[in-house]
TILUM-827735 format. One record per residue (C-alpha): x, y, z; residue in one letter. Coordinates in nm, 4 decimals, padded with zeros to 6 digits. Example, Ala and Ser with C-alpha at 12.3 -4.5 7.8 and 13.67 -1.06 7.14 Angstrom:
<pts>
+----------+----------+----------+----+
|       xx |       yy |       zz | aa |
+----------+----------+----------+----+
|  01.2300 | -00.4500 |  00.7800 |  A |
|  01.3670 | -00.1060 |  00.7140 |  S |
+----------+----------+----------+----+
</pts>
This chain:
<pts>
+----------+----------+----------+----+
|       xx |       yy |       zz | aa |
+----------+----------+----------+----+
|  00.0000 |  00.0000 |  00.0000 |  M |
|  00.2869 |  00.2345 |  00.0853 |  K |
|  00.4434 |  00.1641 | -00.2551 |  N |
|  00.1175 |  00.2526 | -00.4303 |  I |
|  00.1022 |  00.5780 | -00.2316 |  Y |
|  00.4624 |  00.6658 | -00.3264 |  K |
|  00.3890 |  00.5973 | -00.6926 |  I |
|  00.0829 |  00.8231 | -00.6763 |  F |
|  00.2862 |  01.1071 | -00.5213 |  I |
|  00.5549 |  01.0695 | -00.7853 |  A |
|  00.3022 |  01.0844 | -01.0671 |  I |
|  00.1400 |  01.3916 | -00.9157 |  A |
|  00.4760 |  01.5678 | -00.8835 |  M |
|  00.5744 |  01.4839 | -01.2396 |  L |
|  00.2393 |  01.6033 | -01.3671 |  T |
|  00.2732 |  01.9295 | -01.1723 |  G |
|  00.6247 |  01.9854 | -01.3038 |  L |
|  00.5062 |  01.9226 | -01.6619 |  W |
|  00.2149 |  02.1648 | -01.6130 |  S |
|  00.4421 |  02.4362 | -01.4764 |  C |
|  00.6903 |  02.3880 | -01.7577 |  E |
|  00.4112 |  02.3931 | -02.0151 |  N |
|  00.2619 |  02.7090 | -01.8620 |  E |
|  00.6000 |  02.8806 | -01.8659 |  E |
|  00.6393 |  02.7934 | -02.2332 |  N |
|  00.2993 |  02.9467 | -02.3071 |  L |
|  00.3762 |  03.2607 | -02.1100 |  M |
|  00.6985 |  03.3396 | -02.2902 |  I |
|  00.5512 |  03.3410 | -02.6407 |  L |
|  00.6902 |  03.6434 | -02.8173 |  K |
|  00.5908 |  03.7939 | -03.1503 |  P |
|  00.8212 |  03.8181 | -03.4485 |  Q |
|  01.0799 |  04.0932 | -03.4337 |  E |
|  01.0025 |  04.2193 | -03.7819 |  A |
|  00.7402 |  04.4933 | -03.7992 |  A |
|  00.4032 |  04.4233 | -03.9545 |  F |
|  00.2230 |  04.6738 | -04.1697 |  A |
| -00.1258 |  04.7904 | -04.2525 |  I |
| -00.1845 |  04.7052 | -04.6188 |  I |
| -00.4994 |  04.9075 | -04.6805 |  T |
| -00.5893 |  05.1876 | -04.6699 |  P |
| -00.2821 |  05.3819 | -04.7693 |  E |
| -00.1547 |  05.6448 | -04.5281 |  A |
| -00.3137 |  05.9787 | -04.6057 |  G |
| -00.6142 |  05.8293 | -04.7832 |  S |
| -00.9247 |  06.0436 | -04.7609 |  S |
| -01.2957 |  05.9695 | -04.7190 |  T |
| -01.5974 |  06.1999 | -04.7110 |  I |
| -01.8744 |  06.0451 | -04.5028 |  L |
| -02.2327 |  06.0619 | -04.6297 |  N |
| -02.5155 |  06.0765 | -04.3760 |  K |
| -02.7560 |  05.9336 | -04.6355 |  E |
| -02.5723 |  05.5976 | -04.6323 |  T |
| -02.4899 |  05.5296 | -04.2643 |  P |
| -02.4691 |  05.1502 | -04.3056 |  N |
| -02.2338 |  05.1541 | -04.6030 |  N |
| -01.8675 |  05.0615 | -04.5636 |  T |
| -01.6510 |  05.3668 | -04.4980 |  A |
| -01.3199 |  05.1943 | -04.4281 |  L |
| -01.1743 |  04.8521 | -04.5055 |  T |
| -00.8536 |  04.7853 | -04.3128 |  V |
| -00.6252 |  04.4918 | -04.3985 |  T |
| -00.2871 |  04.4002 | -04.2489 |  W |
| -00.0054 |  04.1446 | -04.2430 |  E |
| -00.0094 |  03.8392 | -04.0182 |  K |
|  00.2060 |  03.8252 | -03.7068 |  V |
|  00.4019 |  03.5117 | -03.6118 |  S |
|  00.4533 |  03.4137 | -03.2456 |  Y |
|  00.6988 |  03.1325 | -03.3295 |  G |
|  00.4541 |  02.8520 | -03.2526 |  A |
|  00.1133 |  02.7406 | -03.3800 |  P |
| -00.1348 |  02.9575 | -03.1911 |  T |
| -00.4456 |  03.1655 | -03.2508 |  V |
| -00.3647 |  03.5344 | -03.2912 |  V |
| -00.6205 |  03.8050 | -03.2150 |  S |
| -00.6046 |  04.1413 | -03.3892 |  Y |
| -00.7619 |  04.4625 | -03.2596 |  T |
| -00.8195 |  04.7637 | -03.4814 |  L |
| -00.7474 |  05.0795 | -03.2814 |  Q |
| -00.8089 |  05.4497 | -03.3473 |  F |
| -00.6593 |  05.7487 | -03.1681 |  A |
| -00.6567 |  06.1253 | -03.1884 |  V |
| -00.3802 |  06.2226 | -03.4277 |  S |
| -00.0377 |  06.3151 | -03.2877 |  D |
| -00.1106 |  06.1701 | -02.9420 |  T |
|  00.1062 |  05.8582 | -02.9894 |  E |
| -00.1936 |  05.6442 | -02.8908 |  F |
| -00.1963 |  05.7745 | -02.5357 |  A |
| -00.5691 |  05.6886 | -02.5242 |  A |
| -00.6374 |  05.4229 | -02.7901 |  P |
| -00.9965 |  05.3307 | -02.8740 |  V |
| -01.0661 |  04.9676 | -02.9658 |  D |
| -01.2914 |  04.9416 | -03.2708 |  I |
| -01.3150 |  04.5686 | -03.3372 |  T |
| -01.1283 |  04.2469 | -03.2490 |  T |
| -01.1083 |  03.9267 | -03.4547 |  S |
| -00.8715 |  03.6511 | -03.5650 |  T |
| -00.8818 |  03.7620 | -03.9294 |  S |
| -00.6494 |  04.0142 | -04.0876 |  T |
| -00.9153 |  04.2558 | -04.2013 |  N |
| -01.1833 |  04.4780 | -04.0507 |  A |
| -01.4705 |  04.6823 | -04.1897 |  I |
| -01.5936 |  05.0094 | -04.0379 |  V |
| -01.9329 |  05.1510 | -04.1366 |  S |
| -02.0035 |  05.5127 | -04.2251 |  V |
| -02.2000 |  05.5756 | -03.9036 |  S |
| -01.9347 |  05.4147 | -03.6825 |  E |
| -01.6465 |  05.6076 | -03.8368 |  L |
| -01.8502 |  05.9275 | -03.8207 |  N |
| -01.9257 |  05.8777 | -03.4519 |  A |
| -01.5589 |  05.8181 | -03.3693 |  K |
| -01.4511 |  06.1193 | -03.5747 |  A |
| -01.6923 |  06.3443 | -03.3849 |  L |
| -01.5807 |  06.1924 | -03.0521 |  D |
| -01.2233 |  06.2853 | -03.1436 |  F |
| -01.3247 |  06.6468 | -03.2013 |  G |
| -01.3336 |  06.6556 | -03.5823 |  L |
| -01.5694 |  06.9229 | -03.7163 |  E |
| -01.8623 |  06.8281 | -03.9410 |  P |
| -01.7944 |  06.9183 | -04.3045 |  G |
| -01.4244 |  06.9819 | -04.2388 |  V |
| -01.1306 |  06.7493 | -04.3144 |  E |
| -00.9629 |  06.6061 | -04.0062 |  G |
| -00.7258 |  06.3198 | -03.9284 |  T |
| -00.7386 |  05.9973 | -03.7254 |  I |
| -00.4451 |  05.7688 | -03.6401 |  D |
| -00.4921 |  05.3958 | -03.7039 |  V |
| -00.2995 |  05.0891 | -03.5871 |  R |
| -00.3447 |  04.7168 | -03.5231 |  I |
| -00.2671 |  04.5419 | -03.1924 |  K |
| -00.1911 |  04.1678 | -03.2066 |  S |
| -00.2094 |  03.9330 | -02.9068 |  T |
| -00.2362 |  03.5614 | -02.8340 |  V |
| -00.4680 |  03.4136 | -02.5749 |  G |
| -00.2073 |  03.3163 | -02.3164 |  T |
| -00.1504 |  03.4912 | -01.9862 |  T |
|  00.1262 |  03.7432 | -02.0125 |  G |
|  00.1602 |  03.7260 | -02.3897 |  S |
|  00.3356 |  04.0230 | -02.5376 |  E |
|  00.1278 |  04.2415 | -02.7727 |  P |
|  00.2749 |  04.3716 | -03.0935 |  K |
|  00.1610 |  04.6859 | -03.2722 |  F |
|  00.1602 |  04.7626 | -03.6411 |  S |
|  00.3031 |  05.0721 | -03.7986 |  D |
|  00.0728 |  05.3719 | -03.7492 |  I |
| -00.1018 |  05.5314 | -04.0448 |  I |
| -00.3026 |  05.8522 | -04.0523 |  T |
| -00.6246 |  05.8796 | -04.2526 |  I |
| -00.8213 |  06.1904 | -04.3509 |  V |
| -01.1924 |  06.1961 | -04.2645 |  V |
| -01.4658 |  06.4508 | -04.3333 |  T |
| -01.7531 |  06.3707 | -04.0939 |  P |
| -02.1114 |  06.4890 | -04.1076 |  Y |
| -02.3170 |  06.6353 | -03.8295 |  Q |
| -02.4379 |  06.3575 | -03.6020 |  G |
| -02.8062 |  06.3049 | -03.5335 |  V |
| -02.9258 |  06.4764 | -03.2162 |  T |
| -03.1593 |  06.2517 | -03.0145 |  P |
| -03.5121 |  06.3954 | -02.9828 |  P |
| -03.5975 |  06.5622 | -02.6521 |  V |
| -03.9258 |  06.7054 | -02.5293 |  D |
| -03.9093 |  07.0582 | -02.3875 |  L |
| -04.1710 |  07.1991 | -02.1492 |  Y |
| -04.2446 |  07.5639 | -02.0672 |  L |
| -04.1918 |  07.6679 | -01.7058 |  I |
| -04.1699 |  08.0035 | -01.5263 |  G |
| -04.3851 |  08.3111 | -01.4578 |  P |
| -04.4668 |  08.3550 | -01.8266 |  G |
| -04.6275 |  08.0093 | -01.8540 |  T |
| -04.9336 |  07.8167 | -01.7408 |  A |
| -04.7190 |  07.6051 | -01.5084 |  A |
| -04.5561 |  07.8908 | -01.3206 |  G |
| -04.2623 |  07.7383 | -01.1354 |  W |
| -04.4244 |  07.3969 | -01.0918 |  S |
| -04.2329 |  07.1103 | -01.2515 |  V |
| -04.5248 |  06.8698 | -01.2063 |  T |
| -04.8470 |  07.0389 | -01.3241 |  S |
| -04.9856 |  07.2387 | -01.6197 |  N |
| -04.6682 |  07.1847 | -01.8210 |  L |
| -04.7041 |  07.2577 | -02.1908 |  M |
| -04.4454 |  07.1426 | -02.4491 |  P |
| -04.3032 |  07.3479 | -02.7290 |  I |
| -04.2918 |  07.1950 | -03.0760 |  F |
| -03.9945 |  07.0038 | -03.2188 |  R |
| -03.9147 |  07.0296 | -03.5899 |  D |
| -04.0015 |  06.6861 | -03.7386 |  P |
| -03.7099 |  06.7146 | -03.9818 |  A |
| -03.4456 |  06.8386 | -03.7350 |  D |
| -03.4348 |  06.7358 | -03.3690 |  N |
| -03.2167 |  07.0341 | -03.2800 |  T |
| -03.4866 |  07.2909 | -03.3629 |  K |
| -03.7844 |  07.3737 | -03.1422 |  H |
| -04.0635 |  07.6302 | -03.1863 |  Y |
| -04.3436 |  07.7925 | -02.9925 |  Y |
| -04.5889 |  08.0455 | -03.1314 |  T |
| -04.8425 |  08.1443 | -02.8707 |  G |
| -04.9436 |  08.3312 | -02.5617 |  Y |
| -04.7011 |  08.4030 | -02.2761 |  L |
| -04.7299 |  08.6142 | -01.9624 |  N |
| -04.4638 |  08.8720 | -01.8796 |  K |
| -04.1448 |  08.8000 | -01.6815 |  D |
| -04.0112 |  08.5190 | -01.8965 |  G |
| -03.9771 |  08.1431 | -01.8990 |  F |
| -03.7342 |  07.8525 | -01.9057 |  K |
| -03.7548 |  07.5023 | -02.0512 |  L |
| -03.7134 |  07.1641 | -01.8825 |  I |
| -03.6709 |  06.8239 | -02.0472 |  E |
| -03.8446 |  06.6006 | -01.7923 |  Q |
| -04.1657 |  06.6521 | -01.6000 |  V |
| -04.0864 |  06.6568 | -01.2283 |  G |
| -03.7193 |  06.7564 | -01.2599 |  F |
| -03.5395 |  07.0914 | -01.2665 |  W |
| -03.2681 |  06.9590 | -01.4972 |  A |
| -03.1814 |  06.9185 | -01.7766 |  P |
| -03.3010 |  07.2696 | -01.8505 |  A |
| -03.2488 |  07.5599 | -02.0896 |  Y |
| -03.2438 |  07.9306 | -02.0181 |  G |
| -03.0291 |  08.2287 | -02.1047 |  T |
| -02.6866 |  08.3660 | -02.0302 |  N |
| -02.7012 |  08.7107 | -02.1811 |  G |
| -02.7958 |  08.6752 | -02.5458 |  E |
| -02.6955 |  08.3084 | -02.5597 |  K |
| -02.8696 |  07.9912 | -02.4482 |  V |
| -02.7381 |  07.8308 | -02.1300 |  Q |
| -02.7854 |  07.4562 | -02.0875 |  Y |
| -02.8191 |  07.3169 | -01.7363 |  R |
| -02.7298 |  06.9469 | -01.7446 |  A |
| -02.7787 |  06.8714 | -01.3723 |  T |
| -02.9349 |  07.0449 | -01.0749 |  E |
| -02.5843 |  07.1090 | -00.9463 |  G |
| -02.5043 |  07.3306 | -01.2455 |  D |
| -02.5581 |  07.7057 | -01.2500 |  A |
| -02.9208 |  07.8091 | -01.2927 |  D |
| -02.9732 |  07.9973 | -01.6220 |  P |
| -03.1753 |  08.3136 | -01.6660 |  G |
| -03.5196 |  08.3307 | -01.8273 |  V |
| -03.6031 |  08.3783 | -02.1923 |  F |
| -03.7435 |  08.7340 | -02.1784 |  P |
| -04.1079 |  08.8368 | -02.2216 |  T |
| -04.1416 |  09.2014 | -02.1263 |  S |
| -04.5217 |  09.2057 | -02.1511 |  A |
| -04.8047 |  08.9564 | -02.1722 |  S |
| -04.9012 |  08.8699 | -02.5285 |  G |
| -04.8338 |  08.6417 | -02.8226 |  Y |
| -04.4730 |  08.5571 | -02.9140 |  Y |
| -04.2759 |  08.3626 | -03.1739 |  S |
| -03.9941 |  08.1669 | -03.0147 |  F |
| -03.7241 |  07.9550 | -03.1821 |  E |
| -03.4577 |  07.7472 | -03.0063 |  L |
| -03.1645 |  07.5473 | -03.1439 |  N |
| -03.0348 |  07.3077 | -02.8761 |  I |
| -02.7215 |  07.2218 | -03.0752 |  K |
| -02.6020 |  07.5733 | -03.1539 |  D |
| -02.7484 |  07.7044 | -02.8258 |  L |
| -02.9125 |  07.9978 | -03.0021 |  T |
| -03.2625 |  08.1427 | -02.9788 |  Y |
| -03.4926 |  08.4095 | -03.1213 |  K |
| -03.7975 |  08.5614 | -02.9562 |  I |
| -04.0215 |  08.8384 | -03.0841 |  A |
| -04.3847 |  08.9505 | -03.0552 |  P |
| -04.6104 |  08.7561 | -03.2940 |  F |
| -04.7763 |  08.9799 | -03.5534 |  T |
| -04.9383 |  08.7220 | -03.7824 |  G |
| -05.3017 |  08.6202 | -03.8148 |  T |
| -05.4663 |  08.3731 | -03.5788 |  M |
| -05.7584 |  08.1427 | -03.6612 |  P |
| -06.0593 |  08.1004 | -03.4351 |  S |
| -06.1743 |  07.7380 | -03.4348 |  Y |
| -06.4760 |  07.6105 | -03.2456 |  T |
| -06.3548 |  07.2497 | -03.2362 |  T |
| -06.0371 |  07.0579 | -03.3121 |  V |
| -06.0124 |  06.6791 | -03.3074 |  G |
| -05.8173 |  06.3821 | -03.4393 |  I |
| -05.9636 |  06.1700 | -03.7166 |  I |
| -05.8467 |  05.8664 | -03.9144 |  G |
| -05.8237 |  05.4888 | -03.9199 |  D |
| -05.5907 |  05.5032 | -03.6168 |  A |
| -05.8536 |  05.6992 | -03.4185 |  A |
| -06.1627 |  05.5135 | -03.5338 |  P |
| -06.5005 |  05.6390 | -03.4305 |  L |
| -06.6238 |  05.5441 | -03.7763 |  D |
| -06.3040 |  05.5248 | -03.9860 |  N |
| -06.2476 |  05.8824 | -04.1065 |  W |
| -06.6145 |  05.9695 | -04.0526 |  G |
| -06.5987 |  06.1526 | -03.7175 |  S |
| -06.3248 |  06.3128 | -03.5091 |  S |
| -06.2312 |  06.2564 | -03.1455 |  V |
| -06.2482 |  06.5968 | -02.9754 |  A |
| -05.9406 |  06.7646 | -02.8294 |  M |
| -05.9485 |  07.0050 | -02.5340 |  T |
| -05.8629 |  07.3747 | -02.5747 |  K |
| -05.6063 |  07.5214 | -02.3342 |  S |
| -05.7459 |  07.7764 | -02.0883 |  A |
| -05.4072 |  07.9544 | -02.0852 |  F |
| -05.3616 |  07.9663 | -02.4624 |  N |
| -05.6806 |  07.9183 | -02.6696 |  P |
| -05.4757 |  07.8148 | -02.9730 |  H |
| -05.3250 |  07.5074 | -02.8073 |  I |
| -05.5292 |  07.1849 | -02.8080 |  W |
| -05.4587 |  06.8547 | -02.6305 |  K |
| -05.5843 |  06.4982 | -02.6105 |  I |
| -05.4473 |  06.1870 | -02.4405 |  T |
| -05.5363 |  05.8974 | -02.6674 |  Y |
| -05.4553 |  05.5273 | -02.6969 |  T |
| -05.4110 |  05.4010 | -03.0509 |  F |
| -05.4893 |  05.0292 | -03.0489 |  T |
| -05.3154 |  04.9609 | -03.3810 |  A |
| -05.0702 |  05.1220 | -03.6206 |  D |
| -05.2427 |  05.3580 | -03.8599 |  G |
| -05.2953 |  05.7138 | -03.9845 |  K |
| -05.4736 |  06.0241 | -03.8653 |  F |
| -05.5140 |  06.3967 | -03.9251 |  K |
| -05.6430 |  06.6925 | -03.7295 |  F |
| -05.9910 |  06.8224 | -03.8113 |  L |
| -06.0251 |  07.1918 | -03.7164 |  A |
| -06.3892 |  07.2804 | -03.7799 |  D |
| -06.4062 |  07.1762 | -04.1475 |  A |
| -06.0305 |  07.2030 | -04.2151 |  N |
| -05.8256 |  06.8839 | -04.2545 |  W |
| -05.4678 |  06.9340 | -04.1291 |  I |
| -05.1923 |  06.6750 | -04.1701 |  G |
| -04.8155 |  06.6843 | -04.1537 |  D |
| -04.6049 |  06.9685 | -04.2942 |  S |
| -04.6847 |  06.8556 | -04.6487 |  S |
| -05.0538 |  06.7954 | -04.5733 |  G |
| -05.0198 |  06.4167 | -04.5789 |  A |
| -05.1686 |  06.1738 | -04.3257 |  D |
| -04.9727 |  06.1407 | -04.0009 |  I |
| -04.8379 |  05.7879 | -03.9418 |  Q |
| -04.8672 |  05.6578 | -03.5861 |  I |
| -04.7625 |  05.3428 | -03.3988 |  K |
| -04.9973 |  05.1722 | -03.1549 |  A |
| -04.9686 |  05.3096 | -02.8009 |  G |
| -05.0829 |  05.5827 | -02.5645 |  K |
| -04.9853 |  05.9432 | -02.6427 |  Y |
| -05.0299 |  06.2997 | -02.5268 |  D |
| -05.1115 |  06.4824 | -02.8501 |  I |
| -05.0654 |  06.8603 | -02.8683 |  W |
| -05.1728 |  07.0809 | -03.1593 |  F |
| -05.1074 |  07.4522 | -03.2225 |  N |
| -05.3711 |  07.5970 | -03.4564 |  D |
| -05.1660 |  07.9121 | -03.5275 |  I |
| -04.8884 |  07.7347 | -03.7177 |  D |
| -05.0343 |  07.3805 | -03.7392 |  N |
| -04.7403 |  07.2305 | -03.5492 |  R |
| -04.8045 |  06.9236 | -03.3351 |  Y |
| -04.6302 |  06.7001 | -03.0825 |  M |
| -04.6841 |  06.3311 | -03.0017 |  L |
| -04.5412 |  06.2391 | -02.6615 |  I |
| -04.5576 |  05.8735 | -02.5593 |  A |
| -04.7186 |  05.8131 | -02.2200 |  V |
| -04.5371 |  05.5467 | -02.0169 |  Q |
+----------+----------+----------+----+
</pts>
């Protein structure tokens, strides 16, 4: 029995020694000394990104293989960096075991903007490849660096809803009640409009009901954005007297215009929504909206669409659709629907 025990110990020791030796061999894998190069694109190559084709290929990168002196799987990571920073803060784009990578228009555009390149202006990005093997402590090897020229386009600004708040509005300083939205441009999420009645002493805008930030106000003649409640509180957009105003806001450029409204205003008895998505009798009758007591040209309804479909606004006998007069497409769900009969702008805000 003792002999069997000794044999077992000996086998275990030999196995452990073999494992350690094998692990050491794996850990000391080193890449070839010779440099490896990026084959395509050529250094200095230029691309102009097109926002109309975001899913197209913007960049195809190919490179030479790296040898680690033994049969092993090599992983390659495509990396970008701000030019002339010597990859102090590299950004990994994609990793694979192949020697090529494809970057789409939208992905390259996003990285270019992140690196501070200006839309519509040529800028540069540094590119390299990092090679590694899957063993602990393996030594990475980097390709030669190339610089490419990129002309990005303006990125898409996510849509936000903006609500009027302050002494000039129906809500006063309440962030929870009587909040009325202004109207986002359906073709450009950065632009917002309000044509309507306001009291004197100004207003601000908040993004979320119940919260004081994010918010927009003024800093002199410019727009001041308040990202958190810990940031400085901006001033009000000015209304020196009660009356009707035209207001425009660009949340990207942080610019605004406000002036007394001097145009004509309709006087509707009823406004409602009508269509196969709001079916009383399939385009036969409208579902009535409620007129604002603060601004008689703003109408609202909270409505649940049970299926995808189309609708329009029916103001007395006038059929009003989107900016081109076409039916408004809607997905099933519950919405707060706001309509301004002065300029025929509308907002659909999903109710959670």
